[in-house]
PDB file of N, CA, C, O and CB in Angstrom:
ATOM      1  N   MET A   1     124.300 293.376 132.208  1.00  0.00           N
ATOM      2  CA  MET A   1     123.357 292.807 133.602  1.00  0.00           C
ATOM      3  C   MET A   1     123.275 291.488 132.888  1.00  0.00           C
ATOM      4  O   MET A   1     123.986 290.549 133.244  1.00  0.00           O
ATOM      5  CB  MET A   1     121.558 293.656 134.082  1.00  0.00           C
ATOM      6  N   THR A   2     122.141 291.361 131.552  1.00  0.00           N
ATOM      7  CA  THR A   2     121.872 289.879 131.036  1.00  0.00           C
ATOM      8  C   THR A   2     123.385 288.913 131.084  1.00  0.00           C
ATOM      9  O   THR A   2     123.288 287.776 131.545  1.00  0.00           O
ATOM     10  CB  THR A   2     121.234 290.008 129.258  1.00  0.00           C
ATOM     11  N   GLY A   3     124.416 289.280 130.720  1.00  0.00           N
ATOM     12  CA  GLY A   3     125.883 288.542 130.997  1.00  0.00           C
ATOM     13  C   GLY A   3     125.778 288.289 132.515  1.00  0.00           C
ATOM     14  O   GLY A   3     125.408 287.132 132.716  1.00  0.00           O
ATOM     15  N   HIS A   4     125.952 288.885 133.482  1.00  0.00           N
ATOM     16  CA  HIS A   4     126.008 288.827 134.820  1.00  0.00           C
ATOM     17  C   HIS A   4     124.941 287.572 135.353  1.00  0.00           C
ATOM     18  O   HIS A   4     125.225 286.671 136.142  1.00  0.00           O
ATOM     19  CB  HIS A   4     125.657 290.321 135.369  1.00  0.00           C
ATOM     20  N   LEU A   5     123.517 287.834 134.606  1.00  0.00           N
ATOM     21  CA  LEU A   5     122.889 286.718 135.064  1.00  0.00           C
ATOM     22  C   LEU A   5     123.067 285.436 134.278  1.00  0.00           C
ATOM     23  O   LEU A   5     122.709 284.435 134.899  1.00  0.00           O
ATOM     24  CB  LEU A   5     121.582 287.017 135.165  1.00  0.00           C
ATOM     25  N   ILE A   6     123.528 285.236 133.077  1.00  0.00           N
ATOM     26  CA  ILE A   6     123.805 283.984 132.417  1.00  0.00           C
ATOM     27  C   ILE A   6     125.075 283.347 132.937  1.00  0.00           C
ATOM     28  O   ILE A   6     125.392 282.168 132.776  1.00  0.00           O
ATOM     29  CB  ILE A   6     123.899 284.190 130.936  1.00  0.00           C
ATOM     30  N   THR A   7     125.971 284.556 133.776  1.00  0.00           N
ATOM     31  CA  THR A   7     127.000 283.566 134.253  1.00  0.00           C
ATOM     32  C   THR A   7     126.454 283.196 135.963  1.00  0.00           C
ATOM     33  O   THR A   7     127.032 282.346 136.640  1.00  0.00           O
ATOM     34  CB  THR A   7     128.762 284.381 134.135  1.00  0.00           C
ATOM     35  N   VAL A   8     125.747 283.672 136.265  1.00  0.00           N
ATOM     36  CA  VAL A   8     124.829 282.820 137.821  1.00  0.00           C
ATOM     37  C   VAL A   8     124.442 281.812 137.376  1.00  0.00           C
ATOM     38  O   VAL A   8     125.056 280.807 137.736  1.00  0.00           O
ATOM     39  CB  VAL A   8     123.381 283.471 138.600  1.00  0.00           C
ATOM     40  N   LEU A   9     123.248 281.632 136.390  1.00  0.00           N
ATOM     41  CA  LEU A   9     122.850 280.563 136.061  1.00  0.00           C
ATOM     42  C   LEU A   9     123.400 279.642 135.885  1.00  0.00           C
ATOM     43  O   LEU A   9     122.923 278.632 136.402  1.00  0.00           O
ATOM     44  CB  LEU A   9     122.395 280.601 135.413  1.00  0.00           C
ATOM     45  N   LEU A  10     124.948 279.478 134.900  1.00  0.00           N
ATOM     46  CA  LEU A  10     125.787 278.961 134.355  1.00  0.00           C
ATOM     47  C   LEU A  10     126.505 278.220 135.876  1.00  0.00           C
ATOM     48  O   LEU A  10     126.409 277.007 136.061  1.00  0.00           O
ATOM     49  CB  LEU A  10     126.569 280.040 133.369  1.00  0.00           C
ATOM     50  N   LEU A  11     127.167 279.083 136.822  1.00  0.00           N
ATOM     51  CA  LEU A  11     127.640 278.378 137.676  1.00  0.00           C
ATOM     52  C   LEU A  11     126.656 277.646 138.860  1.00  0.00           C
ATOM     53  O   LEU A  11     127.024 276.858 139.731  1.00  0.00           O
ATOM     54  CB  LEU A  11     128.562 279.190 138.128  1.00  0.00           C
ATOM     55  N   LEU A  12     125.367 278.134 138.621  1.00  0.00           N
ATOM     56  CA  LEU A  12     124.155 277.091 139.727  1.00  0.00           C
ATOM     57  C   LEU A  12     124.335 275.759 138.930  1.00  0.00           C
ATOM     58  O   LEU A  12     124.686 274.699 139.449  1.00  0.00           O
ATOM     59  CB  LEU A  12     122.026 277.666 139.735  1.00  0.00           C
ATOM     60  N   THR A  13     124.046 275.945 137.576  1.00  0.00           N
ATOM     61  CA  THR A  13     124.377 274.735 136.414  1.00  0.00           C
ATOM     62  C   THR A  13     125.151 273.707 136.861  1.00  0.00           C
ATOM     63  O   THR A  13     124.755 272.556 137.050  1.00  0.00           O
ATOM     64  CB  THR A  13     125.158 275.213 135.165  1.00  0.00           C
ATOM     65  N   LEU A  14     126.642 274.265 137.090  1.00  0.00           N
ATOM     66  CA  LEU A  14     127.706 273.586 137.322  1.00  0.00           C
ATOM     67  C   LEU A  14     127.855 273.171 138.375  1.00  0.00           C
ATOM     68  O   LEU A  14     128.509 272.137 138.509  1.00  0.00           O
ATOM     69  CB  LEU A  14     128.590 274.056 137.083  1.00  0.00           C
ATOM     70  N   THR A  15     127.318 273.811 139.460  1.00  0.00           N
ATOM     71  CA  THR A  15     127.290 273.236 140.906  1.00  0.00           C
ATOM     72  C   THR A  15     126.469 271.924 141.006  1.00  0.00           C
ATOM     73  O   THR A  15     126.888 270.864 141.470  1.00  0.00           O
ATOM     74  CB  THR A  15     126.645 274.309 141.927  1.00  0.00           C
ATOM     75  N   GLY A  16     125.189 272.168 140.478  1.00  0.00           N
ATOM     76  CA  GLY A  16     124.251 270.952 140.158  1.00  0.00           C
ATOM     77  C   GLY A  16     124.772 269.785 139.468  1.00  0.00           C
ATOM     78  O   GLY A  16     124.524 268.638 139.839  1.00  0.00           O
ATOM     79  N   LEU A  17     125.625 270.125 138.282  1.00  0.00           N
ATOM     80  CA  LEU A  17     126.237 268.808 137.763  1.00  0.00           C
ATOM     81  C   LEU A  17     127.355 268.603 138.689  1.00  0.00           C
ATOM     82  O   LEU A  17     127.476 267.407 138.952  1.00  0.00           O
ATOM     83  CB  LEU A  17     126.753 268.839 136.182  1.00  0.00           C
ATOM     84  N   GLY A  18     128.072 269.228 139.178  1.00  0.00           N
ATOM     85  CA  GLY A  18     129.304 268.753 139.903  1.00  0.00           C
ATOM     86  C   GLY A  18     128.739 267.698 141.190  1.00  0.00           C
ATOM     87  O   GLY A  18     129.390 266.760 141.650  1.00  0.00           O
ATOM     88  N   ILE A  19     127.458 268.091 141.596  1.00  0.00           N
ATOM     89  CA  ILE A  19     126.829 267.275 142.798  1.00  0.00           C
ATOM     90  C   ILE A  19     126.376 266.109 142.368  1.00  0.00           C
ATOM     91  O   ILE A  19     126.321 265.125 143.106  1.00  0.00           O
ATOM     92  CB  ILE A  19     125.695 267.918 143.502  1.00  0.00           C
ATOM     93  N   GLY A  20     125.949 266.101 140.937  1.00  0.00           N
ATOM     94  CA  GLY A  20     125.142 264.617 140.204  1.00  0.00           C
ATOM     95  C   GLY A  20     126.649 263.890 139.908  1.00  0.00           C
ATOM     96  O   GLY A  20     126.905 262.715 140.168  1.00  0.00           O
ATOM     97  N   ILE A  21     127.514 264.799 139.348  1.00  0.00           N
ATOM     98  CA  ILE A  21     128.998 263.821 139.460  1.00  0.00           C
ATOM     99  C   ILE A  21     129.561 263.240 140.348  1.00  0.00           C
ATOM    100  O   ILE A  21     130.050 262.118 140.213  1.00  0.00           O
ATOM    101  CB  ILE A  21     130.004 264.311 139.226  1.00  0.00           C
ATOM    102  N   GLY A  22     129.583 263.982 141.507  1.00  0.00           N
ATOM    103  CA  GLY A  22     129.665 263.590 142.926  1.00  0.00           C
ATOM    104  C   GLY A  22     129.654 262.181 142.934  1.00  0.00           C
ATOM    105  O   GLY A  22     130.586 261.378 142.928  1.00  0.00           O
ATOM    106  N   ARG A  23     127.918 261.960 142.953  1.00  0.00           N
ATOM    107  CA  ARG A  23     127.018 260.944 143.469  1.00  0.00           C
ATOM    108  C   ARG A  23     127.515 259.924 142.264  1.00  0.00           C
ATOM    109  O   ARG A  23     127.829 258.795 142.642  1.00  0.00           O
ATOM    110  CB  ARG A  23     125.218 261.401 143.584  1.00  0.00           C
ATOM    111  N   LEU A  24     127.616 260.211 140.860  1.00  0.00           N
ATOM    112  CA  LEU A  24     128.021 259.371 140.070  1.00  0.00           C
ATOM    113  C   LEU A  24     129.506 258.427 140.139  1.00  0.00           C
ATOM    114  O   LEU A  24     129.793 257.302 139.729  1.00  0.00           O
ATOM    115  CB  LEU A  24     127.916 260.104 139.080  1.00  0.00           C
ATOM    116  N   ALA A  25     130.187 259.380 140.793  1.00  0.00           N
ATOM    117  CA  ALA A  25     131.935 258.767 140.686  1.00  0.00           C
ATOM    118  C   ALA A  25     131.776 258.144 142.096  1.00  0.00           C
ATOM    119  O   ALA A  25     132.535 257.188 142.255  1.00  0.00           O
ATOM    120  CB  ALA A  25     133.557 260.182 140.553  1.00  0.00           C
ATOM    121  N   TYR A  26     131.157 258.372 142.938  1.00  0.00           N
ATOM    122  CA  TYR A  26     131.046 257.551 144.033  1.00  0.00           C
ATOM    123  C   TYR A  26     130.775 256.185 143.671  1.00  0.00           C
ATOM    124  O   TYR A  26     131.454 255.237 144.066  1.00  0.00           O
ATOM    125  CB  TYR A  26     130.084 258.019 144.893  1.00  0.00           C
ATOM    126  N   LYS A  27     129.605 256.078 142.784  1.00  0.00           N
ATOM    127  CA  LYS A  27     129.420 254.504 142.307  1.00  0.00           C
ATOM    128  C   LYS A  27     130.098 254.265 141.084  1.00  0.00           C
ATOM    129  O   LYS A  27     129.853 253.195 140.527  1.00  0.00           O
ATOM    130  CB  LYS A  27     127.894 254.060 142.051  1.00  0.00           C
ATOM    131  N   ASN A  28     130.708 254.859 140.682  1.00  0.00           N
ATOM    132  CA  ASN A  28     131.479 254.460 139.103  1.00  0.00           C
ATOM    133  C   ASN A  28     132.396 255.622 138.902  1.00  0.00           C
ATOM    134  O   ASN A  28     132.127 256.649 138.278  1.00  0.00           O
ATOM    135  CB  ASN A  28     130.305 254.359 137.580  1.00  0.00           C
ATOM    136  N   PRO A  29     133.895 255.230 139.714  1.00  0.00           N
ATOM    137  CA  PRO A  29     134.831 256.441 139.422  1.00  0.00           C
ATOM    138  C   PRO A  29     135.353 256.425 138.243  1.00  0.00           C
ATOM    139  O   PRO A  29     135.685 257.537 137.832  1.00  0.00           O
ATOM    140  CB  PRO A  29     135.914 256.583 140.272  1.00  0.00           C
ATOM    141  N   ALA A  30     135.526 255.627 137.616  1.00  0.00           N
ATOM    142  CA  ALA A  30     135.656 255.862 136.287  1.00  0.00           C
ATOM    143  C   ALA A  30     135.010 256.563 135.247  1.00  0.00           C
ATOM    144  O   ALA A  30     135.514 257.063 134.242  1.00  0.00           O
ATOM    145  CB  ALA A  30     135.679 255.037 135.954  1.00  0.00           C
ATOM    146  N   LEU A  31     133.674 256.534 135.659  1.00  0.00           N
ATOM    147  CA  LEU A  31     132.875 257.277 134.924  1.00  0.00           C
ATOM    148  C   LEU A  31     132.835 258.761 135.209  1.00  0.00           C
ATOM    149  O   LEU A  31     132.764 259.612 134.323  1.00  0.00           O
ATOM    150  CB  LEU A  31     131.684 256.746 135.026  1.00  0.00           C
ATOM    151  N   GLY A  32     132.888 259.023 136.554  1.00  0.00           N
ATOM    152  CA  GLY A  32     132.973 260.065 137.114  1.00  0.00           C
ATOM    153  C   GLY A  32     134.192 261.150 137.091  1.00  0.00           C
ATOM    154  O   GLY A  32     134.144 262.378 137.159  1.00  0.00           O
ATOM    155  N   THR A  33     135.569 260.047 136.940  1.00  0.00           N
ATOM    156  CA  THR A  33     136.842 261.149 136.597  1.00  0.00           C
ATOM    157  C   THR A  33     136.601 261.231 135.001  1.00  0.00           C
ATOM    158  O   THR A  33     136.983 262.389 134.828  1.00  0.00           O
ATOM    159  CB  THR A  33     138.704 260.498 137.049  1.00  0.00           C
ATOM    160  N   SER A  34     136.436 261.032 134.445  1.00  0.00           N
ATOM    161  CA  SER A  34     136.004 261.311 132.786  1.00  0.00           C
ATOM    162  C   SER A  34     135.166 262.572 132.664  1.00  0.00           C
ATOM    163  O   SER A  34     135.449 263.604 132.056  1.00  0.00           O
ATOM    164  CB  SER A  34     135.012 260.009 132.092  1.00  0.00           C
ATOM    165  N   MET A  35     133.821 262.213 133.532  1.00  0.00           N
ATOM    166  CA  MET A  35     132.768 263.550 133.616  1.00  0.00           C
ATOM    167  C   MET A  35     133.300 264.597 133.923  1.00  0.00           C
ATOM    168  O   MET A  35     133.325 265.470 133.056  1.00  0.00           O
ATOM    169  CB  MET A  35     131.693 263.528 134.555  1.00  0.00           C
ATOM    170  N   VAL A  36     133.983 264.915 135.411  1.00  0.00           N
ATOM    171  CA  VAL A  36     134.770 265.747 135.705  1.00  0.00           C
ATOM    172  C   VAL A  36     135.972 266.344 134.529  1.00  0.00           C
ATOM    173  O   VAL A  36     135.892 267.531 134.215  1.00  0.00           O
ATOM    174  CB  VAL A  36     135.240 265.152 136.819  1.00  0.00           C
ATOM    175  N   THR A  37     136.909 265.605 133.997  1.00  0.00           N
ATOM    176  CA  THR A  37     137.523 266.143 133.108  1.00  0.00           C
ATOM    177  C   THR A  37     137.018 266.967 132.025  1.00  0.00           C
ATOM    178  O   THR A  37     137.659 267.911 131.562  1.00  0.00           O
ATOM    179  CB  THR A  37     138.059 265.354 132.736  1.00  0.00           C
ATOM    180  N   ALA A  38     135.913 266.625 131.636  1.00  0.00           N
ATOM    181  CA  ALA A  38     135.225 266.843 130.444  1.00  0.00           C
ATOM    182  C   ALA A  38     134.454 268.551 130.805  1.00  0.00           C
ATOM    183  O   ALA A  38     134.330 269.417 129.939  1.00  0.00           O
ATOM    184  CB  ALA A  38     134.018 265.363 130.160  1.00  0.00           C
ATOM    185  N   THR A  39     134.046 268.699 132.177  1.00  0.00           N
ATOM    186  CA  THR A  39     133.421 269.732 132.926  1.00  0.00           C
ATOM    187  C   THR A  39     134.409 270.577 132.973  1.00  0.00           C
ATOM    188  O   THR A  39     134.155 271.678 132.484  1.00  0.00           O
ATOM    189  CB  THR A  39     132.871 269.414 134.229  1.00  0.00           C
ATOM    190  N   THR A  40     135.314 270.446 133.343  1.00  0.00           N
ATOM    191  CA  THR A  40     136.728 271.147 133.744  1.00  0.00           C
ATOM    192  C   THR A  40     137.004 271.886 132.327  1.00  0.00           C
ATOM    193  O   THR A  40     137.050 273.110 132.207  1.00  0.00           O
ATOM    194  CB  THR A  40     138.135 269.913 134.241  1.00  0.00           C
ATOM    195  N   VAL A  41     137.181 270.952 131.265  1.00  0.00           N
ATOM    196  CA  VAL A  41     137.619 271.618 130.197  1.00  0.00           C
ATOM    197  C   VAL A  41     136.635 272.638 129.254  1.00  0.00           C
ATOM    198  O   VAL A  41     137.033 273.523 128.496  1.00  0.00           O
ATOM    199  CB  VAL A  41     138.129 270.591 129.458  1.00  0.00           C
ATOM    200  N   LEU A  42     135.503 272.321 129.479  1.00  0.00           N
ATOM    201  CA  LEU A  42     134.429 273.257 129.255  1.00  0.00           C
ATOM    202  C   LEU A  42     134.535 274.202 129.976  1.00  0.00           C
ATOM    203  O   LEU A  42     134.697 275.261 129.370  1.00  0.00           O
ATOM    204  CB  LEU A  42     133.245 272.840 129.386  1.00  0.00           C
ATOM    205  N   ALA A  43     134.504 274.274 131.254  1.00  0.00           N
ATOM    206  CA  ALA A  43     134.555 275.573 132.196  1.00  0.00           C
ATOM    207  C   ALA A  43     135.755 276.407 131.655  1.00  0.00           C
ATOM    208  O   ALA A  43     135.598 277.623 131.542  1.00  0.00           O
ATOM    209  CB  ALA A  43     134.804 275.185 133.909  1.00  0.00           C
ATOM    210  N   LEU A  44     136.921 275.848 131.320  1.00  0.00           N
ATOM    211  CA  LEU A  44     138.079 276.769 131.091  1.00  0.00           C
ATOM    212  C   LEU A  44     137.891 277.059 129.745  1.00  0.00           C
ATOM    213  O   LEU A  44     138.283 278.185 129.441  1.00  0.00           O
ATOM    214  CB  LEU A  44     139.523 276.202 131.392  1.00  0.00           C
ATOM    215  N   LEU A  45     137.333 276.286 128.686  1.00  0.00           N
ATOM    216  CA  LEU A  45     137.198 277.172 127.113  1.00  0.00           C
ATOM    217  C   LEU A  45     135.957 278.251 127.593  1.00  0.00           C
ATOM    218  O   LEU A  45     135.984 279.434 127.252  1.00  0.00           O
ATOM    219  CB  LEU A  45     136.555 275.916 125.404  1.00  0.00           C
ATOM    220  N   TYR A  46     135.057 277.772 128.287  1.00  0.00           N
ATOM    221  CA  TYR A  46     133.812 279.107 128.816  1.00  0.00           C
ATOM    222  C   TYR A  46     134.733 280.503 129.414  1.00  0.00           C
ATOM    223  O   TYR A  46     134.442 281.665 129.130  1.00  0.00           O
ATOM    224  CB  TYR A  46     132.571 278.393 130.521  1.00  0.00           C
ATOM    225  N   THR A  47     135.781 280.130 130.212  1.00  0.00           N
ATOM    226  CA  THR A  47     136.431 281.533 130.538  1.00  0.00           C
ATOM    227  C   THR A  47     137.019 281.886 129.621  1.00  0.00           C
ATOM    228  O   THR A  47     136.575 282.955 129.203  1.00  0.00           O
ATOM    229  CB  THR A  47     137.300 281.680 131.567  1.00  0.00           C
ATOM    230  N   ILE A  48     138.249 281.318 128.786  1.00  0.00           N
ATOM    231  CA  ILE A  48     138.537 281.688 127.502  1.00  0.00           C
ATOM    232  C   ILE A  48     137.890 282.494 126.641  1.00  0.00           C
ATOM    233  O   ILE A  48     138.231 283.546 126.099  1.00  0.00           O
ATOM    234  CB  ILE A  48     138.633 280.834 126.963  1.00  0.00           C
ATOM    235  N   LEU A  49     136.768 281.761 126.586  1.00  0.00           N
ATOM    236  CA  LEU A  49     135.793 282.665 125.387  1.00  0.00           C
ATOM    237  C   LEU A  49     135.061 283.689 126.089  1.00  0.00           C
ATOM    238  O   LEU A  49     134.198 284.283 125.442  1.00  0.00           O
ATOM    239  CB  LEU A  49     134.550 281.715 124.521  1.00  0.00           C
ATOM    240  N   GLN A  50     135.241 283.993 127.257  1.00  0.00           N
ATOM    241  CA  GLN A  50     134.642 285.292 127.934  1.00  0.00           C
ATOM    242  C   GLN A  50     135.909 286.439 127.937  1.00  0.00           C
ATOM    243  O   GLN A  50     135.790 287.648 127.737  1.00  0.00           O
ATOM    244  CB  GLN A  50     134.068 284.909 129.677  1.00  0.00           C
ATOM    245  N   SER A  51     136.953 285.801 128.180  1.00  0.00           N
ATOM    246  CA  SER A  51     137.730 287.404 128.197  1.00  0.00           C
ATOM    247  C   SER A  51     138.233 287.895 126.583  1.00  0.00           C
ATOM    248  O   SER A  51     138.789 288.980 126.413  1.00  0.00           O
ATOM    249  CB  SER A  51     139.412 287.314 129.328  1.00  0.00           C
TER     250      SER A  51
END
């Protein structure tokens, strides 16, 4: 149950980050792209570690 809650919280955090990065990327495309790449890599690493 705790693991499920952590996953939900992480998804909400990532969604919030996504919105923030989206706004940043609109103003600064280069920074936005690098942040999206970093977030994607972190999400992939998390998925691999969970399995």
